BADREN-877992 format. One record per residue: residue in three letters; x, y, z of N, C-alpha, C, O in turn. Coordinates in steps of 0.1 Angstrom, whole numbers, plus 5000, padded with zeros to 4 digits. Layout:
ALAXYZXYZXYZXYZ...
***
This chain:
MET500849885000500050005000500950125000501850135008ASN500650224991501350354991500950445002499750455005ILE501950515007501650615018501850755012502850785006THR500750835015500850975010501451065021500951065032GLU502551135018503251215028503051365025502551395014ASN503451445035503151585034504251665026504951735032PHE504251645014505151715005504551714991503651634988ILE505051804982504551804968505651794959506851814963ILE505351754946506351754936505951864925504851864921GLY506951944921506752044911507652004899508751984900ILE507052014887507751974874507452084864506352124862THR508552134858508352214846508652134833509452044833THR507852164823507952084811507852174798507152274799TYR508552134787508352204775508452094763509552064758ASN507252054760507151964748507951834749508451784738ARG508251784761508851654762507951564770508251514781TYR506751554764505651484771505851334773505251274782ASP506651274764506951134765507751114778507551014785TYR508751204780509551194792508651214804508751144815LEU507751314803506951344815505951234818505751204830ASP505451164808504651044811505450944819504950874828GLN506650924815507550824821507850864836507850784845LEU508050994838508251044852507051024861507150974872ILE505851044855504651024863504450884866504050844877ASP504750794857504750654860505650614871505350534879ASP506850674870507850654881507350694895507550624904ILE506750814895506150864908505150764913505050734925GLU504250714904503150624908503750494914503150434922ARG504950454909505450324914506250344927506650244933GLN506350464932507050484945506350434957505050424957THR507050394967506450344980505750454988504850434995VAL506150584986505450694991505050794980505750794970TRP503950864982503450954972503451094978503251114990PRO503551194969503351334973501851354974501051284969LYS501451454982500051484983499451544971498251544968GLU500351604962499951664949501151674940502251694945ILE500851674927501851704917501451824910500351834905TYR502351924908502052044901502952044888504152024889ILE502352064877503052074864502952204858501852254855SER504052274855504052404848504352374834505552344830ASP503352384825503452344811503752464802502952544800ASN505052464798505452574789505252534774505652624765GLY504752424771504652374757503352384751502552474754ASP503052294742501852304734500552254741499452284736GLY500752184752499552144760499651994763499451914755TYR499951974776500051834781498751774784497951834791LYS498551644780497351574783497851444791498651374786LEU497251424802497551304810497351174802496251154796LYS498351084802498150964795497150874802496350804795LYS497050884815496150804823495850874836496750944841GLN494750844842494450894856495150814866495250694865ILE495750884876496450814887495750864900494950954900ASN496150794911495550824924496250944932496050954944ILE497051014925497651134930497051254923497051264911PRO496551354931496051474924497151544916498251564920ILE496851584904497751654895497151784890496051784885ASN497851894892497452024888498252074877499452094879ILE497752084865498452124853498152274850497052314849ILE499252354850499152494847499652524833500852504830LYS498752554824499152584810499552724808498752814810ASN500752754805501252884803501052944789500952864779SER500953074788500653134776501753134766501553154754TYR502953124771504153104762505153024770504852984782ASN506353004765507352924772507953014783508853104781PHE507453004796507853084807509353054811509953134817GLY509852934806511252894810511152824824510152824831THR512352774828512352694840512152784852511352744861CYS512752904853512652984865511253034868510753024879ARG510653104858509353154860508353044862507353054870GLY508452934855507552814856507652754870506652724876THR508952744875509152694889508552794899507952754909ASN508852924898508353024907506853014908506253034918GLN506152994897504752984896504252874905503252894912ILE504952764905504552654914504852684929504052654938LEU506052744931506352784945505352884951505052874963LYS504952974943503953074949502653014952501853074960LEU502252904945501052844948501152754961500052704966ASN502352724965502552634976503552684986504752654987LYS503052784994503952855003504152785017505052825024ASN503552675019503652615032503852465031503352385038ASN504752425021504952285019506452255017507252345013ILE506852135019508052085014507852044999506851994996ILE508852084991508652064976509852004970510952054972LEU509651904962510651844954510451894940509451864933LEU511451964935511452024921512151934912513351904915MET511551904901512151804891512051854877511151944874CYS512851804868512751824854511951714848511851604854ASP511351744837510451644831511151514826510551414824ASP512551524825513251404820513951334831514651234829ASN513651364844514151294855513551154856512451134852TYR514251064863513650934866514150894880515250924884PHE513350814887513850754900514550624897514150544889ILE515550594905516450474903515650354907515750254900ASP514850354918514050244922512850284929512650414931LYS511950194934510750234940510850294953509850354959ASN512050284960512250344973512950484972513250544983SER513250534960514050654959513350774966513950854973LEU512050784963511350904969511250894984511450994991GLN511150774990511250755004512650795010512750855020ASN513650755002514950795006515150945006515750995016ILE514651014996514851154995514151225007514651315013THR512851195010512051265020512651235034512651315043ASN513151105036513751075049515051155051515251205062LYS515851165041517051245042516751385045517451455053PHE515751435038515351575040514951605054515351705060ARG514151515060513651545073514751525084514751595094ASP515651435081516851425090517651545090518151595101GLU517851605078518651735077517851845083518551935089LYS516551845082515751955087515851965102515752075108ILE516051855109516251865124517451945127517452015138LYS518451935119519752005122519652155116520252245122ASN519052175105519052305099517652345094517052275086LEU517052455099515752495095515752525081514752485073ASN516752595076516752645062517752565054518952585056HIS517352465047518352385039517752335026516452335024LEU518652295017518252245004519152115002520252115006ILE518552024995519351904991519251884976518151874970TRP520451884970520451854955520351704954521151634958VAL519151674948518951534945519651484933520151374932ASN519751574923520551554911521051684907520251784907HIS522251704903522751834901522251904888522652024886TRP521451834881520851894869519451954873518451914868ALA519552054882518352124886517152044892516052064889CYS517551944900516551864908516851874922517951824926PHE515951934931516351944945515051954953513951974948ILE515251934966514151944975514452054986515552054991ALA513452124989513652234999512352265006511252215002SER512352345016511152385024510752525020511552595014SER509552555023509052695020509852795028510052905024GLU510252755040511052845048512352885041512852995041TRP512952785034514152805027513952915016514753005015PHE512952895008512652994997512253125003512553224996ASN511653135014511253255020512453335024512453465023SER513553275028514753345032515753365021516453465020VAL515853275011516753285000516153354988516853424981GLY514853334986514153394975513953294964514453184963TYR513053344954512653254943513753254932514753324934LEU513653174922514553164911514553294903513553364902ASP515653324897515853454890515253434876515753364868GLU514153504874513353494861514053564849513653544838HIS515153634852515953684841516653574833517153594822ILE516753464839517453344833516353274825515353224831TRP516553264812515553204803516253134791517253184786PRO515753024786514652944792515152844803514452804811CYS516552824802517152734812518652764811519052854804TYR519452684818520852694819521252804829520852924828ASN522052764839522652854849521652894861522052964870GLU520452844860519552874872520052804885519952864895ASP520652684883521152624895522452684900522652704912SER523352734891524552804894524252934902524852974911ASP523153004897522753124903522253104917522553174927LEU521552994919521052954933522252924942522252974954VAL523252854937524352824945525152954950525552964961GLU525253044940525953174944525153244954525853314963ARG523853244954523053314964523253254978523353314988ILE523353114978523553044991524953084996525053105008ARG525953094987527253134992527253274997527953305007LYS526553364991526453504996525853505010526353585018LEU524853425012524153425025524853345036524453355047SER525853275032526553185042527253265053527553205063SER527553395050528153475061527153535070527653605080THR525853525068524853585077524653485089525253385090ASN523853535098523553455110522453355108522053285117ILE521953335095521053235092521753125085522553145076THR521453005089522052885083521352845070520152815071HIS521952855058521352815046522152695041522952695032ASN521952585048522652465045522352405031521152405028CYS523352355024523052295011523852165010525152165011THR523152055009523851925008523451854995522551914988SER524051744992523651684979523951534980524751484988TYR523251464971523651324968524851324959524851404949PRO525851244962526951244953526651184939525751094938SER527351234929527151184915527851054915529051034918LEU527150944910527650814909528250784895529250714894ARG527550824885528050794872527450894862526550974865CYS527950894850527450974839527050884827527850814822ILE525750894824525250814813524750904802523850984804ASN525350884790524950974778525051124782524151204779ASN526151154789526451294793525451344803525351464805CYS524751254810523851304821524151234834524651124835GLU523951314845524351264858523351164864522151184861GLU523751064872522950984879523450974893524650944896THR522550994903522850974917522250844922521650774913GLU522250814934521650694939520150694939519450594941VAL519550814937518050824937517450874924516350834921VAL518150964917517551024905518551034894519751064896GLY518051004881518951024869518151104859517051164862ASN518751124847518151194836518051114823518951034820ARG516851124816516651044804517151104792517351034782ARG517451234791517651304778518751254770518651234758GLY519951244776521051174769521451234756521351364754THR521851154746522351204734521251274725521651354717GLY520051234727518951294719518851444722518551524713GLU519051474735518951614739520151694733520051814730ILE521351634732522451704727522251744712522651844708LEU521451664705521151694691520351814689520451884679ILE519451854699518651964697519152084705518652194704ALA520352064712520952174719521152304712521052414717PRO521552294699521852424691520652514691520852634690LYS519452464692518252554693518352654705517752754704TYR519052604715519152684727520452754729520652834738SER521352744719522752794721522852944723523552984732ASP522053014716522053164718521653204732522253284739PHE520653134737520153164751521053114762521153164772LYS521753004759522752944768523853044769524353074780ASN524353104758525353204758524853334766525653394773ARG523653364763523053484770523153464785523453564792ASN522753354789522753324804524053324810524253364822TYR525153284802526453294807526853444809527453484819TYR526553524799526753674800526053724812526553804820TYR524753684814523953744825524553704838524653784847HIS524953574839525553524852526853614855527053654867ASN527653644845528753724847528453874851529053934860TYR527453924844526954054847526454074861526754174868LYS525753974866525153974879526253954890526154014901TRP527153854888528053814899529453864897530253844907LYS529753934887531153984885531154134883531754194874ASN530354204891530354354891529954414878530554514874LYS529054344871528454394858529454404847529254484837LEU530554334848531554334837531154214827531254104831VAL530654254815530154154806531354084799531754124788ASP531953994806533153924801533053784806532953754818THR533053684796532853544800534053484806534053364809GLY535253554807536453494813536253464828535653544835ASN536853354832536853314847535453324853535253374864LEU534553264845533153274849532853204862531953254870HIS533553094866533153014877533953044890533852974899GLU534753154889535553184901534553234912533453274909ASN535053234925534153274936533953434935534853504939THR532753474931532553614929531353664937530753764933HIS530953594947529653624954529653754961528653814964THR530853814963530953944970530354054961530054164966TYR530354034948529854134939528354124935527854194927CYS527654024942526353994938525354114940525554184950VAL524454134931523354224933522054144933522054044926ASP521054194939519754124939519054134925519354234918GLN518254044922517554044910516754184908516754234897SER516154234919515354354918516254474914515754574909GLU517554464916518454574913519054564899519754654894ILE518754454892519354434878518554524869517354514868ASP519254604861518654674850518654584838519654584830ILE517554514836517554414825517654474811518154414802LYS517154604810517354674797518754704794519254684783ASP519554754805520954774803521754654800522554654791PHE521354544807522054414804521854374790522754334783GLU520554374786520254324772520954404762521354344751ILE521054534764521754624754523254574753523754564742GLN523854564765525254514765525354384759526354354751TYR524454294762524554154756524354164741525154094734LEU523454234736523154244721524354294714524754254704LYS524954404720526154454714527354354713527954344703ASN527554294724528654194725528354074716529154034708LYS527154024718526753904710526753924695527253844688ILE526154034691526054064677527354094671527654044660LYS528254164679529554184674530354054673531054034663ASP530153964682530853834681530353754669531153694662LEU529053764666528553694655529053744642529253674632SER529253874642529753944629531053894624531353904612PHE531853834633533153784629532953654620533853624612THR531853584622531653454615530553464605530353374597ASN529753574605528653584596528753714588528453814593GLU529153694576529353814568528053894565528154004560TYR526953824567525653894564525053964576523954024576ASN525853954588525354024600525654174599526854204600TRP524654254599524954394597524354484609524454604609LEU523654414618522854484628523754554639523354654645ASN524854484643525654534655525954674655526154734665GLU526254734643526654874642525554974645525755094647PHE524254924645523155014645522355004658521255064659VAL522854934668522054914681521655044687520555074690ASP522655134689522355264695521455354687520555424692ASP521655344674520855424665519355384665518455464665ILE519155254666517755204667517155244681515955284681LEU517955234692517355274705517055424706516155464713GLU517855504698517555654698516155684692515655794694LEU515655594684514355614678513155624689512055654685LYS513455594701512455604711511855744712510755764717GLU512655844708512255984709511056014700510256104702PHE510855924690509655944681508355894687507255924682LYS508455814698507255764705506355694696505155724695PHE506855594689506055514680504955434688505355364697ASP503755444684502655354690502655214685502455124692SER502955204672502855074665504055054656504355144648ILE504654934657505854904649505654764643505154674649ILE506054754630506054614623507554584619508154664613GLU507954474623509354424619509054314609508354214611TYR509654334597509354244586510654184579511354264573LYS510954064582512053994576513454064578514254074569THR513654104590514954154594515654044601515253934601GLN516754084608517453984617516653974630516954024640ARG515553894628514553894639515053844652514453864662THR516053764652516653704664516853824674516653804686TYR517353934669517754044678516854164676516654244685MET516354194664515654314661514454334670514154444674SER513654224672512454234680512754284694511954354700ARG513854234699514254274713514554424713514154494723LEU515254464703515654614703514354694702514254804708LEU513454654693512254734691511354734703510654834705LEU511354624711510554624723511054734733510254784741MET512354764732512854874741512455014737512555104745LEU511855024725511255154722509855174728509255274727GLU509355064735508055064742506855104734506155194738PRO506655044723505455074715504255014722504454924730LYS503055064718501854994723501654864716501054774722ARG502054854704501954734696503154704688503654794681LEU503654574688504754534680504354404673503954304679ILE504354414659504054294651505454244645506154324639SER505754124647506954064643506653954633505853864635TYR507353954621507153854611507653724616508653714623ASP506853614613507153484619506553374610505353344613ASP507253334600506653214592506953084599506252984596GLU507953084607508252954615508552994629509553054632PHE507652964638507753004652509052944658509352824655ASP509853014666511052964672511253024686510453104690LEU512252974693512553024706512853174707512653234718CYS513353224696513653374697512453454699512453554707HIS511353414693510153494695509553454709508853544715ASP509653334713509253304727509953394737509353444747TYR511253414735511953504744511453644743511453714753CYS511053694731510453824730509253844740509053944746TYR508453734741507353744750507853754764507353834772HIS508853674767509453684781510153814784510053874795PHE510853864774511553994776510554104778510754194786ASN509354104771508354194773507854194787507554294793TYR507754064793507254044806508354104816507954174826LEU509654084814510654134822510754284822510954344833LEU510454344811510454494810509254554816509254674818LYS508254474820506954524825506354614815505654704818ASN506554584802505954664791504454634790504054524794LYS503754724785502354704781502154684766501154694761THR503254644760503254624745502454504742502654394747ASN501554524732500854404726501654344716501854404705LEU502254234719503254164710502454064701501853974707GLN502554074688501953974679502953914670503853984665LEU502853784668503753714658502853674647502053584648LEU503053724635502253694623503053644612504253684610ASN502453554603503153504592502953604580502353714582SER503553574568503553664557502253714553502053834551LYS501253624552499953664548499253754559498553844556GLN499353704571498653774582499153924584498454014589ILE500453944581501054074584500654174573500754294576GLU500154134562499654224552498454294556497654254564ASN498254414550497054494552496954554566495854584571ASN498154564573498254624586498754764584499354804574GLU498454854594498954984594499855004607499654944617CYS500855094605501755114617502455254616502355314605ASP503055294627503855414626505155394620505755484613LEU505755274623507155244618507155104612506755004619LEU507655094600507954964594509454944592510055034587VAL509954834597511354804596511554684586511054574589ILE512354704576512654594566514154604563514854694566ASN514654494557516054494553516254494538515254494530TYR517454504534517754524519517354404510517254424498GLN517154294516516754174508515154164507514654084500CYS514454254513513054254513512454314500513054414495ASP511454254495510754304483509954434487509054424495LEU510354544481509754674485508254684481507554774485ASN507754584474506354574471505554564484504254584483ILE506154524494505454504507504854644511503854644519LEU505454754506504954884510503554914504502855004509ASN503154834494501854844488500854774497499654794495LYS501354694507500454604515500454644529499454614537ILE501454724534501454774548501654924547502654974542LYS500754994553500755134554501555184566501355134577SER502455274564503355324575503655464574503755524562LYS503955534585504255674585505855694584506355784578PHE506555594590507955594590508455464584507755364586LEU509655464579510155344573511655334575512355434573ILE512155224580513555194581513955084571513354984571VAL514955124563515455024553516955014555517655114556PHE517454894556518854864556519354824542518854724537ASN520254914536520654884522521954954520522455034528ASP522654914509523954964506523855114501524755194504LYS522755144495522555284490521055324492520255234493ASP520855454491519455494493518655454481519155444470VAL517355434484516355384473515255484473514755534483ASN514855524460513755614459512455534461512155434455ILE511755584471510455514475509355624474509355724480ASP508455594465507355684463506555724475506255634483GLY506455854477505655904489506455914501505955954512PHE507855884501508655894513509955974509510355984498LYS510456044519511756114518512656064529512256024540ILE513956074527514956034537515056134548515256254545ASN514856094560514956174572516356164578516956264584LYS516956044578518256024584518955914576518355814572ASN520255924575521155834568522355794577523155884579ILE522455674581523455634590524355534583523855424580LYS525655564581526455474573527155374582527555404593GLY527255254577527855144583528955084574529055124563THR529754994579530754934571530254824561530854804551ARG529154764564528554664556527354704548527054664537THR526554784555525354844549525054974556525755014565ASN523955034552523555164558522155154563521355074558MET521855244572520455244578519855374574520355484576PHE518655364567517955484562516655494569515855394570LEU516355614574515055634581514255724571514755834568TYR513155674566512255754557511055804564510555734574ILE510555914560509355964566508355994554508756034543LYS507055964557506055984546505856134543505756214552GLU505856164530505656304526504156344527503856454524
***
């Protein structure tokens, strides 16, 4: 007979529902059960494969909240519980693993009111509500994943000099299977298959490295010596100027990319684009530019509406939703494909030199930005500003 104990399990997931099904099966096979399972669903929509005798609360998010915001969502719903936080690809080693984890946690809790146990070093741990009340929630500036555990460790190190004990213990790593850690209680399923899709996350993984350095190394955006002990320089999340960081990151990242991508022309115009805020554009359309970065820059102009071209949805646009959330903007962000974007009106239309200018017959705009080697005569528009670059130029047109 399974025993239900006074703790919950929280899981974040993003379209790895086959892994999640296996994890729920693993939980059901345990000798002890949580009183409830909370799932923060960042993906297309999870459906339970079968009903089990443990209550499951599925929270469907409007976009990919990422690991940190998804986890915080669960934590805020459960302020008076012991909580085991897991990834959707985790698995239990045997049927007694969960009993082992909760017993170890309660033994440690007798010695330390505020403590955390790393069950698996790949972002799987158990802690009490008291612990999160004193240490704080996960940093939502980290998206979609990578470095959230490193950030948590640095915060613990910073607090270690206070009169509050923030004890952090862990299960030792026993082996590495397909580049994933396994302890005596929990392992990871993702293995080589996950490595194959990792390039989709590479830009954001790099961004999080920059952010970690910005936060913990006195705001010097330099990836050198990233893992040295730098907790004396830490600032709280509330003190981070996310707009300032993102500008620094885009300049560094875009400049880095330009060394390997001869078609990358945006890095020279970051400041020029940000200066357009003085025009107070209410509505902006971005059409077939370097959308990985352009949409983020345009969000900093704080328009009431931003339409971004998107024939194939990707993580870059998911991050635009999250960046909009971090900025606390009231921008209505829309991602439209080629057909949907036609017959719209805006204050500013941004296109690049490869774009067919016939789009101007389908989108009405008061201002126009074109990136091109030379100025182009556009009926009904005159050049307001010409900014020269080494690879291309930025032209700001105004409707006559």
